[in-house]
C-alpha angles and dihedrals in degrees: 000000000000113000089227089062091055096043111027114198095234104086116116118167138167112268093252092060103036100100092040091051092050092048090049091050093053092042091055091049089054094047094046092050095245085119115040134192109285095025114131119228119229116266122275090254092052092050091046090054097044094048098031091230134131127264088249091059091050092049092048091051092049090049090055090052093047091051089053092051092243098120140020124209117214107198112241092009109059146253119302136192112251132217111265114269111281092234107052091182094062106104118200126172091228089066093055098089107143138053087243088060092054092048090051091049089053090054089054092048092051088058095045104035099045088062092041089056090048091052093042092056089053099042109027118124126221089252091053092048090053091054091048090050090053090050091052090049089054092050092051092044093053097051091125095042107067100187093053090044090056091052092050091045092053090049090051092057093043090053091054089053090051091050091060089071087224112117093201091067088052093046097051095042090048090051090055089053116168092000084080089081116056094204089056087067102030135025094240094174092054093046091054096041087237116145109258094233092048092049094049094047090053092051092044092056088056090053090052091054090053092047095048093050091051090047090055090045087236100152098182092050090047091052092048093047093051092047090051092048097050094039090052090048091052093046093047091053094043092052092044091052091046090053092047092052091048091051091053095054 
């Protein structure tokens, strides 16, 4: 295949997104089959010229792909597409490199966590509820400090998994790690031009609804609140990405 077909010379991005855009482009080529295991990527210089980006941008993009196990660089020879990981169910945050990945993870979470919330409302103990209330308090208290809010948010969801009494919910959500929280991977508020405080307050109201339903032991309400929260997260990110891509055209 012509290199120009793989790397069209029509990509212009803001500096902040250059390496991500390049990593996404190559990832999509791999997933579509345009790039196959064993194929060699063009040289750094060729990619720099075709995309009109710096060597640093190219190297950062390649690093993302290496972390996700998609490519392997052989020093002095080049960078080659690798076989897919042998365990496709192993979920590692290094492999989540594109907005599409995060959207797909949110679809998975909607399936898993709506049922986890339903079970948690039925099975949670008073001690587990107290911990969940503390996690919610941390989320609300960190509304102006995004990094700390993400950590509290992640704990909130992990505590719900623990309250199911089913270790497999805990295991898979722990394996997902920080990919649980979209804004830990992507600045969703910035993408959507929504003020950070406004964005966090909106998300936090959704957390309160989940918490209150579990507190009441209302399993159907807990399931509905979790579905609403995760579906809204996915839609916010989808619309933000759509707007971002339109602005770059």
